[in-house]
DRENFILO-113476 format. One record per atom (N, C-alpha, C, O): x, y, z. Coordinates in pm, whole numbers, padded with zeros to 5 digits, always signed. Each point is the difference from the previous one (the first is absolute). Layout:
<sites>
XYZ/...
</sites>
This chain:
<sites>
+05800+08380+09610/-00137-00017-00091/+00026-00055-00126/+00055+00093-00061/-00064-00216-00035/+00010-00066-00057/+00023+00095-00141/+00089-00005-00085/-00183+00075+00095/-00073+00099-00135/+00131+00080-00010/+00054+00045+00101/-00012-00031-00201/+00104+00106-00022/-00079+00134-00070/+00076+00097+00002/-00176-00075-00048/-00083+00082-00037/-00014+00109+00121/+00029+00118+00015/-00110-00262+00091/-00088+00085+00122/+00126+00058+00078/-00003+00117+00041/+00107-00193-00021/+00095-00031+00078/+00118+00156+00003/+00059+00049+00097/-00060-00006-00243/+00041+00117-00030/-00065+00131+00035/+00062+00100+00037/-00192-00109-00053/-00102+00120+00008/-00026+00007+00158/-00030+00100+00065/+00047-00222-00024/+00002+00069+00204/+00140+00012+00044/+00028+00052+00108/+00073-00105-00200/+00174+00005+00080/-00001+00161-00029/+00045+00045+00106/-00076+00079-00202/-00034+00096+00031/-00057+00086-00040/+00039+00066-00096/-00178-00038+00178/-00154+00018-00013/+00057+00195-00030/-00083+00065-00064/+00163-00016+00091/-00009+00171-00052/+00063-00016-00141/-00052+00083-00074/+00136-00152+00014/+00023-00033-00160/-00133-00051-00026/-00066+00058-00086/+00008-00170+00155/-00171-00069-00122/-00071+00167+00015/-00015+00065-00104/-00017-00017+00212/-00116+00091-00050/+00053+00100-00054/-00097+00069-00031/+00214+00001-00011/+00044+00116-00063/-00050-00087-00134/-00107+00016-00059/+00203-00104+00031/-00018-00064-00112/-00196-00001-00072/-00050+00053-00099/+00002-00123+00188/-00160-00003+00004/-00088+00140-00012/-00105+00023-00060/+00196+00065+00147/-00063+00167-00030/+00055+00039-00165/-00078+00060-00074/+00191-00093+00034/+00089+00098-00122/-00109-00090-00099/-00056+00054-00096/+00042-00144+00119/-00114-00106-00156/-00109+00040-00018/-00048+00015-00113/-00044+00022+00281/-00141+00035+00020/+00015+00132-00109/-00055-00010-00109/+00132+00138+00146/+00011+00106-00059/+00012+00027-00154/-00026+00104-00059/+00067-00214+00013/+00004+00015-00142/-00075-00079-00069/+00021-00006-00121/-00120-00069+00177/-00118-00080-00046/-00121+00102+00043/-00085-00005-00089/+00051+00085+00181/-00072+00136+00039/+00004+00083-00100/-00085+00012-00089/+00185+00046+00102/+00010+00121-00135/-00028-00039-00146/-00027+00090-00080/+00031-00229+00037/-00008-00054-00113/-00179-00002+00009/-00072+00052-00085/+00025-00120+00199/-00140-00044-00021/-00123+00114+00079/-00120-00024+00012/+00178+00126+00026/-00054+00098+00066/-00030+00098-00129/-00113+00020-00045/+00279+00057-00024/+00031+00075-00095/-00112-00021-00127/-00087+00077-00040/+00132-00231-00010/-00086-00016-00140/-00127-00009+00052/-00084+00052-00073/+00034-00108+00193/-00109-00036+00010/-00108+00090+00042/-00120-00027-00007/+00161+00113+00041/-00097+00114+00033/+00043+00100-00072/-00064+00098+00039/+00157-00056-00147/-00038+00065-00148/-00057-00017-00090/-00059+00076-00077/+00080-00217+00081/-00094-00068-00098/-00147-00066-00026/-00078-00031-00090/+00090+00031+00207/-00137-00030+00081/-00081+00136+00017/-00121-00014-00020/+00160+00131+00050/-00047+00107+00003/-00079+00076-00169/-00094+00072-00034/+00200-00140-00021/+00019+00057-00175/-00123-00087-00096/-00053+00021-00110/+00042-00114+00203/-00085-00114-00071/-00139+00017+00029/-00098-00018-00073/+00109+00064+00221/-00139-00008+00033/-00103+00174-00066/-00115+00013-00040/+00219+00079+00057/-00058+00136-00067/-00063-00054-00161/-00112+00026-00044/+00246-00125-00037/-00065-00016-00113/-00102-00064-00005/-00086+00061-00064/+00029-00230+00132/-00080-00031+00040/-00100+00102-00021/-00068-00007-00102/+00046+00113+00195/-00130+00132+00008/+00031+00043-00062/-00090+00084-00013/+00194-00050-00095/-00058+00084-00125/-00068-00084-00146/-00051+00044-00103/+00077-00184+00153/-00031-00049-00097/-00146-00046-00009/-00067-00003-00103/+00020-00038+00244/-00164+00013+00061/-00101+00082+00000/-00084+00018+00088/+00102+00073-00275/-00138+00112+00030/-00088-00056-00104/-00089+00075-00041/+00097-00186-00004/-00108-00045-00084/-00004+00009-00147/-00096-00025-00072/+00205+00063+00039/+00004+00021-00140/+00146-00067-00040/+00090-00027+00079/-00091+00011-00200/+00076-00106-00063/+00143+00095-00053/+00115-00043+00015/-00135+00132-00058/+00079+00139-00081/+00039+00128+00060/-00089+00080+00028/+00207-00054-00005/+00057+00147+00077/+00038+00090-00097/+00113+00007-00047/-00212+00064+00017/+00071+00127-00149/+00053+00126+00073/-00062+00067+00083/+00179-00049-00126/+00072+00130+00108/+00043+00062-00159/+00012-00064-00104/+00008+00244+00132/+00066+00032-00098/+00168-00015-00031/+00089-00053+00066/-00089+00117-00186/+00121-00044-00082/+00121+00074+00071/-00035+00112+00038/+00197-00148-00002/+00050+00107+00098/-00028-00014+00137/+00014+00088+00085/-00037-00152-00077/+00016+00018+00142/-00048-00197+00084/-00040-00094-00068/+00064+00093+00218/-00032-00139+00076/-00157-00016+00038/-00082+00065+00064/+00081-00216-00156/-00140+00039+00093/-00040-00096+00136/-00101-00022+00065/+00236-00018-00063/+00018-00054+00192/+00037+00105+00071/+00060+00099-00042/-00104-00127+00177/+00031+00091+00179/-00027+00155-00059/+00101+00065+00027/-00174-00002-00079/-00074+00126-00009/+00100+00082-00038/+00038+00088+00077/+00012-00103-00190/+00142+00090-00115/-00056+00004-00089/+00069+00039-00095/-00250-00079+00051/-00031+00027-00124/-00033+00197-00022/-00012+00065+00103/+00005-00008-00210/-00030+00152-00018/-00164-00045-00043/-00046-00104-00048/-00015+00229+00086/-00161-00019-00062/+00002+00076-00111/+00006+00123+00001/-00014-00220-00136/+00026+00067-00071/-00127-00077-00112/-00017+00034-00117/-00065-00148+00193/-00072-00029-00051/-00176+00031-00033/-00087-00063+00060/+00052+00178-00173/-00136+00009+00030/-00095-00156+00029/+00002-00121-00025/-00087+00237+00105/-00115-00107+00077/-00137-00030-00159/-00060-00106-00018/+00051+00192-00041/-00081-00005-00085/+00067-00146-00154/-00085-00039-00080/+00190+00001+00072/+00046-00082-00049/-00041-00135+00012/+00047-00089-00072/-00151+00065+00178/-00034-00115+00051/-00114-00067-00001/-00092+00082-00008/+00053-00186+00012/-00155-00035-00007/-00038-00116+00169/+00059-00016+00107/-00145-00020-00150/-00081-00060+00101/+00107-00123+00098/+00005-00038+00117/+00058+00013-00226/+00066-00139+00102/+00146+00049+00017/+00089-00081-00025/-00056+00203+00063/+00104+00083+00055/-00021+00108+00108/-00054+00111+00001/+00124-00193+00095/-00003+00134+00113/+00114+00081+00040/+00096-00046+00062/-00107+00161-00095/+00149+00105+00049/+00030+00007+00157/-00062+00008+00106/+00172-00016-00144/+00078-00037+00131/+00115+00122+00032/+00105+00009-00064/-00145+00081+00173/+00160+00069+00037/+00137-00045+00098/-00014+00000+00123/+00078-00019-00154/+00126-00064+00107/+00098+00096+00029/+00057+00045-00099/-00025-00005+00200/+00112+00055+00055/+00078-00056+00067/-00015-00121+00021/+00111+00185+00027/+00090-00071+00185/+00033+00155-00004/+00032+00096-00070/-00071-00160+00236/-00021+00140+00070/+00097-00022+00124/-00004-00115+00045/+00114+00228+00037/+00087-00032+00090/-00110-00076+00127/-00122+00004-00015/+00166-00050+00100/-00044-00109+00116/+00086-00014+00106/+00112+00044-00026/-00124-00088+00134/+00080-00001+00082/-00012-00205-00001/-00081-00059+00071/+00152+00007-00140/+00044-00157-00051/+00163+00001-00010/+00079+00094+00008/-00059-00228-00027/+00128-00063-00018/+00039+00109-00108/+00094+00078+00013/-00188-00083-00135/+00025+00048-00120/+00025+00125-00030/+00072+00047-00089/-00170+00030+00212/+00023+00155-00036/-00133+00013-00092/-00061+00107+00011/+00010-00205-00100/-00129+00035-00087/-00132-00092+00027/-00013-00111+00051/-00052+00176-00090/-00142-00110+00005/-00114+00006-00111/-00069+00100+00018/+00040-00155-00098/-00075-00020-00122/-00160+00057+00046/-00041-00011+00116/-00027+00063-00211/-00137+00051+00033/-00062-00004-00145/+00045+00058-00098/-00139-00127+00103/-00093+00005-00133/-00083+00095-00003/-00058+00014+00108/+00019+00084-00215/-00135+00126+00000/-00097-00113-00070/+00045-00078-00083/-00131+00077+00108/-00133-00100-00077/-00166+00081-00010/-00042+00086+00077/+00000-00120-00145/-00178+00027+00000/-00022-00092+00048/+00047-00105-00044/-00157+00109+00189/+00030-00135+00088/-00077-00092-00019/+00032-00104+00058/-00185+00099-00157/-00078-00047-00064/+00010-00117-00070/-00039-00114+00022/+00144+00205-00177/+00101-00060-00090/+00072-00137+00005/-00003-00106-00062/+00092+00181+00204/+00132-00108+00032/-00055-00111+00073/+00047-00112-00018/-00153+00134+00108/-00095-00121+00071/-00043-00123-00061/+00019-00120+00023/-00112+00218-00150/-00028-00066-00098/+00093-00181-00040/-00032-00119+00009/+00164+00204-00056/+00071-00051-00076/+00074-00048+00095/+00085-00074-00050/-00075+00081+00183/+00154-00063+00108/-00084-00083+00070/+00045-00104+00047/-00207+00149-00027/-00065-00075+00102/+00009+00054+00151/-00060-00058+00091/+00133+00162-00070/+00067+00041+00153/-00190+00016+00044/-00095+00004-00078/+00097+00001+00219/-00145+00070+00036/+00113+00061+00162/+00106-00035+00053/-00189+00117-00036/-00024+00098+00139/-00087-00086+00099/-00123-00009+00002/+00223-00059+00086/-00017-00056+00117/-00043+00035+00126/-00067-00062+00083/+00127+00199-00081/-00023+00135+00126/+00001+00101-00044/+00081+00039-00084/-00182+00031+00136/+00019+00179-00019/-00083-00006-00163/-00084-00077-00047/+00149+00185-00002/-00056+00013-00193/+00081+00009-00071/+00120+00000+00024/-00194+00015-00169/+00126+00090-00077/+00032+00104+00000/-00054+00078+00079/+00156-00033-00166/+00069+00150+00058/-00107+00084-00126/-00054-00062-00091/+00043+00193+00108/-00080+00100-00060/+00135-00012-00142/+00116-00040+00006/-00196+00094-00119/+00061+00022-00114/+00132+00107-00030/+00102+00006-00069/-00168+00065+00156/+00120+00118+00018/+00032+00093+00114/+00010+00121+00022/+00004-00278+00064/+00068+00080+00126/+00137-00043+00070/+00046-00087-00075/+00030+00101+00167/+00103-00008+00026/+00003-00158+00125/+00028-00007+00120/-00072-00096-00220/-00072-00110+00085/+00059-00120-00047/+00017-00013-00122/+00016-00077+00204/+00069-00128-00071/-00111-00116+00062/-00087+00024+00084/+00112-00143-00142/-00011-00114+00048/+00111-00146-00010/+00049-00030-00109/-00025-00035+00206/+00051-00076+00004/+00023-00145+00058/-00057-00021+00107/+00121-00069-00155/-00024-00153+00019/+00006-00040+00130/+00090+00060+00058/-00161-00153+00025/-00036-00058+00084/+00164-00020+00075/+00047+00062+00096/+00018-00174-00180/+00152+00008-00017/+00091+00122+00077/+00071-00023+00098/-00091+00181-00173/+00056+00098+00078/-00071+00048+00116/+00068+00078+00067/-00166-00098-00029/-00072+00028+00093/+00027-00014+00126/-00010+00077+00095/+00062-00240-00111/-00002-00047+00103/+00205+00057+00034/+00047+00024+00111/+00003-00021-00197/+00146+00017+00009/+00021+00139+00041/+00120+00022+00016/-00205+00091+00009/+00052+00119-00001/-00109+00042+00100/-00012+00115+00043/-00084-00242-00003/-00079+00058+00118/-00093+00149-00057/+00001+00114+00048/-00078-00173-00170/-00084+00135-00011/-00143-00015+00040/-00049-00106+00041/-00029+00240-00057/-00112-00042+00079/-00083+00114-00105/+00064+00087-00061/-00210-00099+00050/-00061+00039-00142/-00002+00176+00110/-00026+00024+00119/+00074+00078-00260/+00009+00154+00099/+00153+00035+00012/+00041+00114+00023/+00074-00269-00050/+00130+00038+00077/+00082+00049-00195/-00040-00023-00114/+00130+00075+00155/+00067+00118-00113/+00115-00087-00047/+00069-00086+00054/-00073+00134-00162/+00156-00069-00083/+00063+00153-00060/-00069+00094-00036/+00192-00098+00037/+00062+00117-00030/+00035-00038-00130/+00043-00112-00028/-00062+00215-00064/+00043-00044-00167/+00023+00130-00091/-00094+00075-00027/+00218-00051-00017/-00004+00124-00046/+00012+00137+00095/-00038+00113-00030/+00101-00157+00152/-00010+00127+00130/-00149+00052-00005/-00019+00119+00028/-00091-00201-00063/-00118+00009+00084/-00087-00116+00046/+00015-00101-00069/-00107+00090+00175/-00101-00096+00084/-00072-00034-00113/-00026+00078-00091/-00003-00184+00095/-00109-00068-00108/-00085-00093+00119/+00067-00094+00045/-00203+00110+00010/-00059-00065+00028/-00016-00134-00052/-00026-00005-00120/+00038-00128+00194/-00024-00142-00018/-00199-00025+00019/-00073+00005+00099/+00047-00030-00235/-00145-00023+00029/-00038-00101+00009/-00115-00015+00041/+00171-00061-00064/-00058-00177-00016/+00141-00087-00064/+00096+00033-00070/-00152-00195+00152/+00116-00096-00056/-00046-00115-00093/-00081-00085+00035/+00112+00089-00099/-00059-00158-00129/+00076-00090+00000/+00115+00025+00037/-00141-00131-00070/+00033-00157-00054/-00014-00025-00134/-00065+00075-00073/+00109-00155+00041/+00152-00033+00011/+00095+00081-00041/-00023+00094-00077/+00157-00126+00131/+00076+00102-00022/+00056-00027-00219/+00010-00102-00068/+00015+00275+00025/-00045-00035-00186/+00090+00132+00018/-00025+00100+00067/+00134-00129-00146/+00071+00144-00022/+00098+00049+00128/+00039-00069+00094/-00021+00156-00112/+00028+00131+00113/-00094-00054+00141/-00094-00079-00001/+00155+00148+00114/-00067-00055+00146/-00075+00116+00000/-00098-00003+00074/+00124+00142-00161/-00114+00120+00068/+00018+00082-00150/+00095+00044-00065/-00263-00049+00048/-00048+00015-00095/-00104+00160+00033/-00087-00011+00087/+00099+00119-00142/-00021+00139-00012/-00095-00009-00127/+00011-00091-00083/-00115+00200+00072/-00084+00079-00091/+00128+00027-00148/+00090+00083+00012/-00105-00153-00118/+00067+00011-00115/-00029+00145-00015/+00098+00042-00063/-00167+00044+00083/-00005+00139-00051/+00101+00101+00089/+00058+00099-00045/-00051-00150+00182/+00068+00041+00109/+00157+00000-00053/+00076+00096-00006/-00054-00224-00028/+00135-00010-00048/+00053+00103-00106/+00068+00101+00016/-00115-00152-00118/-00028+00068-00146/+00030+00203+00029/+00081+00079-00048/-00191-00066+00146/+00027+00163+00037/+00152+00047+00078/+00036+00117-00010/+00045-00212+00084/+00121-00014+00075/+00063-00019-00146/-00004+00102-00068/+00044-00182+00026/+00114-00071-00071/-00010+00132-00185/+00098+00060-00042/-00241-00055-00025/+00032+00064-00086/-00030+00174+00017/+00034+00074-00092/-00095-00020+00208/-00048+00110+00059/-00131+00065+00022/-00041+00039-00109/-00028-00017+00188/-00108+00036+00089/-00077+00128-00138/-00117+00000-00036/+00222+00091-00013/-00075+00065-00115/+00012-00029-00135/-00045+00063-00097/+00114-00172+00102/-00071-00071-00166/-00120-00022-00024/-00092-00009+00081/+00090+00000-00201/-00137-00011-00078/-00112-00156+00011/+00031-00095+00073/-00122+00097-00135/-00074-00103+00032/+00039-00106-00068/-00028-00116+00031/+00112+00163-00153/+00076-00107-00063/+00112-00032-00011/+00035-00113-00034/+00055+00222+00068/+00109-00055+00122/+00040-00075+00091/+00109-00055+00015/-00223+00055+00063/-00039-00071+00145/-00030-00157-00063/+00055-00094+00057/-00127+00072-00153/-00049-00142-00047/+00063-00050-00059/-00042-00045-00106/+00185+00026+00147/+00128-00092-00038/+00039-00125+00119/-00032+00027+00116/+00084-00130-00136/+00054-00078+00134/+00117-00087-00064/+00016-00010-00121/+00059-00049+00211/+00068-00047+00004/+00023-00154-00047/+00105-00062+00023/-00220+00006-00095/-00012-00145-00029/-00133-00021+00032/-00067+00065+00081/+00016-00201-00181/-00139-00055-00028/+00048-00163+00027/+00112-00049-00015/-00243-00018+00062/+00018-00089+00111/-00124-00078-00163/-00105+00063-00015/+00126-00172-00074/-00046-00001-00093/-00069-00167+00043/+00063-00098+00038/-00149+00106-00052/-00136-00124+00019/-00042-00105-00151/-00074+00023-00096/+00159-00138+00131/-00053-00078-00159/-00125-00014+00031/-00050+00020+00110/-00021-00068-00239/-00145-00083+00012/+00037-00118-00030/+00085-00010-00090/-00145-00126+00165/-00024-00128-00016/+00027-00071-00135/-00085+00022-00086/+00195-00109+00050/+00002-00050-00131/+00114+00087-00076/+00027-00002-00120/+00007+00044+00178/+00129+00139-00094/+00152-00037+00060/-00029-00034+00115/+00144+00025-00125/+00090-00025+00029/+00046+00150+00080/-00053+00107-00029/+00145-00119+00117/+00066+00089+00038/+00090+00061-00106/-00003+00113-00050/+00090-00220+00028/+00133+00015-00087/-00042+00050-00174/+00090+00037-00075/-00238-00044+00028/-00003+00010-00073/-00066+00147-00007/+00029+00071-00096/-00116-00025+00194/-00034+00139-00003/+00078+00130+00031/-00028+00118-00023/+00166-00194+00100/+00095+00047+00036/+00084+00077-00103/+00025+00120+00005/+00024-00229-00123/+00006+00013-00145/-00063+00135-00083/+00053+00096-00056/-00163-00129+00074/-00084+00065-00033/-00025+00137+00005/-00041+00064-00097/+00068-00008+00224/-00009+00105+00108/+00156+00074-00058/+00032+00119-00003/+00038-00229-00034/+00144+00072+00017/+00038+00027-00112/+00096+00078-00003/-00151-00125-00134/+00017+00074-00143/-00072+00077+00033/+00037+00071-00093/-00145+00016+00162/-00082+00130-00014/+00109+00067+00037/+00074+00036-00091/-00044-00009+00202/+00088+00039+00157/+00134-00090-00036/+00047-00105+00045/-00013+00195-00144/+00186-00047-00021/+00105+00050+00117/+00103-00048+00047/-00144+00114-00036/+00091+00093+00137/-00013-00035+00137/+00083-00001+00091/-00224-00034-00096/-00043-00025+00161/+00081-00103+00053/+00088-00048-00071/-00112+00000+00212/+00013-00148+00078/-00093-00080-00001/-00115+00042-00011/+00140-00165+00020/-00129-00066+00028/+00022-00114+00059/+00017-00097-00073/-00011+00079+00217/+00091-00165+00079/-00176-00062+00034/-00098+00074-00008/+00092-00192+00037/-00069-00121-00004/-00029+00028+00144/+00118-00019+00030/-00183+00054+00104/-00029-00003+00131/+00067-00139+00045/+00051+00003+00112/-00045-00088-00162/+00001-00160+00059/+00226+00020+00007/+00077-00060+00075/-00050+00147-00163/+00093+00015-00005/+00117+00060+00111/+00106-00046+00041/-00180+00172-00015/+00014+00099+00117/+00123-00049+00077/+00116+00041-00011/-00180-00164+00113/+00083-00007+00116/+00161-00062-00027/+00095+00003+00077/-00105-00066-00236/+00143-00011-00055/+00099+00124+00019/+00106+00023+00059/-00209+00052-00152/+00063+00158-00035/+00057+00048+00111/+00118+00035-00009/-00164-00027+00096/+00000+00058+00135/+00127-00037+00046/+00094+00078+00014/-00093-00240+00017/+00144-00029+00009/+00126+00012-00070/+00108-00049+00033/-00142+00132-00150/+00119-00005-00078/+00003+00132-00050/+00085+00020-00086/-00152+00066+00115/-00015+00145+00010/+00129+00072+00071/+00035+00111-00041/+00020-00159+00123/+00103+00093+00045/+00144-00089+00001/+00026-00095+00074/+00038+00140-00150/+00163-00043-00025/+00050+00006+00127/+00036-00101+00060/-00028+00259+00004/+00073+00017+00094/+00005-00114+00096/+00103-00054+00038/-00259+00014+00006/-00006-00057+00116/+00016-00163-00006/-00006-00081+00092/+00031+00060-00238/+00068-00117-00017/+00110-00047+00024/+00028-00115+00035/+00075+00250-00064/+00136-00015+00003/+00035+00032+00171/+00103-00042+00051/-00182+00102+00009/+00001-00034+00129/-00020-00123+00081/+00082-00053+00074/-00201+00017-00099/-00030-00143+00054/+00129-00104-00052/+00026-00084+00087/+00041+00076-00187/+00104-00046-00048/+00129-00012+00094/+00051-00100+00049/-00003+00271-00037/+00052+00028+00085/-00034-00044+00159/+00084-00085+00030/-00147+00101+00050/-00055-00098+00133/-00039-00127-00040/-00087-00035+00079/+00110-00066-00176/+00008-00108+00023/+00156-00058-00023/+00066-00085+00059/-00046+00154-00147/+00131-00006+00003/+00153-00009+00102/+00114-00047-00009/-00204+00134+00116/+00084+00076+00154/-00034-00116+00071/+00077-00065+00071/-00235+00031-00099/-00009-00133+00095/+00062-00087+00005/+00034-00050+00108/-00001+00008-00219/+00030-00122-00068/+00166+00005+00078/+00035-00100+00063/+00020+00172-00069/+00160+00038+00007/+00040+00017+00145/+00113-00034+00038/-00204+00087+00045/+00003-00042+00144/-00073-00144+00042/+00017-00059+00106/-00077+00031-00186/-00049-00181+00063/+00105-00077-00034/+00024-00096+00073/+00083+00128-00224/+00054-00085-00002/+00161+00014+00041/+00091-00083-00011/-00092+00249+00071/+00106-00029+00089/-00028-00021+00118/+00105+00030+00057/-00154-00051-00004/-00080-00060+00149/+00048-00169-00016/+00099-00052+00052/-00193-00006-00130/+00030-00152+00003/+00141-00025-00029/+00054-00083+00073/+00026+00144-00178/+00131-00019-00037/+00080+00012+00102/+00082-00092+00006/-00069+00238+00147/+00036+00024+00068/-00042-00101+00134/+00056+00024+00107/-00141-00121-00115/-00025-00084+00103/+00047-00136-00058/+00037-00084+00081/-00035+00057-00194/+00068-00095-00037/+00171-00017+00009/+00057-00109+00001/+00021+00263+00006/+00104+00028+00046/+00051-00060+00139/+00065-00097+00036/-00126+00199+00017/+00009-00006+00180/-00034-00151+00028/+00084-00055+00071/-00243-00067-00131/+00019-00135+00038/+00146-00063-00002/+00060-00045+00097/-00022+00052-00216/+00091-00099-00019/+00136+00094+00058/+00050-00069+00089/+00001+00153-00098/+00109+00060+00115/-00034-00047+00136/+00069+00034+00096/
</sites>
């Protein structure tokens, strides 16, 4: 062959194959690890933001994301433009070992977010029942009447809903309150949630409304729902360090393979 590049590739096929494999491993490490991780976080963030509300209000001293918020907000402090939300992270057989679950009052949440039951029915207000979105249904191959284990007990799947909004699994708010706050708690003690979803009337600025709310509730946290996807990507510093290490290792492997190939070619 007259072409130097192709003649070298064909003259040492084993070396060519090893070089291609080494570089491919480095590239795949970066693409798969970073892409899958950021893609999963961004997808969860988009679902959390797709709730029909502009503001996400949660208690002071707690994390608003990932189901880490504590049940401190009295339901009595809200008005008709505010929907109560309980959100917890439970053990699950997943890659992260955790799964987010929403506790909702169905009619109020559905009116704000626009979710609709497409199969089955909504859950009973004070029962061990859940509804799940259709994507989770297909992923787990669920049917009406299937059970999901949450808090070491079985919850019956009552229905499937669309579109995806917030956590994939939703249960009665009262059931979640009894689990988190204690079944023996009084009605006043049970009437607490981890966060509120706030819908802003047309003609009002979400930034201005947010500032007004923050002035009254200085110690509480307030998040614009449109910022939630970005917050998810930046909420895990340890994960970012891990991804940087993977990128560094992959880049080093690729660089060494390229240098080795060049060295053996010249030799």
